[in-house]
C-alpha positions as CSV (number, residue, x, y, z in Angstrom):
1,M,0.0,0.0,0.0
2,D,1.4,3.4,-0.9
3,A,1.8,6.1,1.7
4,P,-0.9,8.8,1.5
5,A,0.1,12.1,-0.1
6,K,1.2,14.7,2.4
7,N,-1.7,17.0,1.6
8,V,-4.2,14.2,2.4
9,L,-2.8,13.7,5.9
10,P,-4.9,15.2,8.7
11,R,-3.6,17.9,11.0
12,V,-3.1,16.5,14.5
13,T,-2.8,18.2,17.9
14,I,-0.7,16.8,20.7
15,C,-1.7,18.1,24.2
16,T,0.0,17.5,27.5
17,V,-0.2,18.9,31.0
18,T,2.8,19.3,33.2
19,L,4.0,20.7,36.5
20,N,7.7,20.8,37.5
21,R,8.7,18.1,35.1
22,E,11.5,19.6,33.1
23,K,13.4,16.4,32.5
24,V,10.2,14.4,31.7
25,I,8.8,17.0,29.3
26,K,12.2,17.2,27.6
27,E,12.1,13.5,26.8
28,A,8.4,13.6,25.7
29,L,9.1,16.5,23.3
30,R,12.2,14.8,21.9
31,S,10.1,11.7,21.2
32,M,7.3,13.7,19.6
33,L,9.8,15.7,17.5
34,S,11.5,12.5,16.3
35,Q,8.3,11.2,14.7
36,T,8.1,11.1,10.9
37,Y,4.7,12.6,10.7
38,P,5.0,15.9,8.7
39,K,5.8,18.7,11.3
40,D,3.6,21.2,9.4
41,K,0.6,19.0,10.1
42,V,1.3,18.9,13.9
43,S,0.2,21.4,16.6
44,V,1.4,21.1,20.2
45,I,-0.4,22.5,23.3
46,I,1.4,22.4,26.6
47,V,-0.6,23.3,29.7
48,D,1.7,24.1,32.7
49,G,0.3,24.4,36.2
50,G,2.7,27.0,37.2
51,S,6.1,25.2,37.4
52,S,8.8,26.6,39.6
53,D,11.5,24.8,37.6
54,S,12.5,25.4,33.9
55,T,9.7,23.4,32.4
56,V,8.2,26.3,30.5
57,E,11.5,27.6,29.2
58,T,12.5,24.1,28.2
59,C,9.3,23.7,26.2
60,R,9.6,27.0,24.5
61,S,13.3,26.5,23.5
62,M,12.6,23.0,22.2
63,L,9.5,23.9,20.2
64,Q,10.6,27.1,18.5
65,G,12.0,26.8,15.0
66,T,10.9,23.2,14.6
67,G,8.5,23.7,11.7
68,L,5.4,22.7,13.6
69,A,2.1,24.0,12.3
70,S,1.8,25.7,15.7
71,Y,2.5,25.5,19.3
72,E,1.1,27.1,22.4
73,I,2.3,27.0,26.0
74,I,-0.4,27.9,28.5
75,V,0.6,28.6,32.1
76,Q,-2.3,28.5,34.5
77,K,-1.5,28.1,38.2
78,S,-3.3,25.1,39.5
79,T,-3.3,22.8,42.5
80,I,-5.4,20.1,40.9
81,P,-3.4,17.0,40.3
C-alpha cells in the first residue's frame, strides 16, 4: 500500500499537561519531534500548572523553530493533580 500524499494527511494536535517536570517533558518532546509525521501537520499544546523549575522555558526552547504548524504554552497556576 502506498503512503498517503502529504496534503491528504490530517492535522493533529498533541496536548500535554505538566508541573515541575523539566526532565520528563524534555524526553516527551524529543520523542514527539522525532516522529516522521510531517511537522507542518502537527500542533502542540502544553498546559503548565505554574512550574517553579525550567519546564516552560525548556518547552519554549525545544519547540521554537521546529517547523510545527503551531505550538502554544499555556501557564495556569493550579493545585489540581
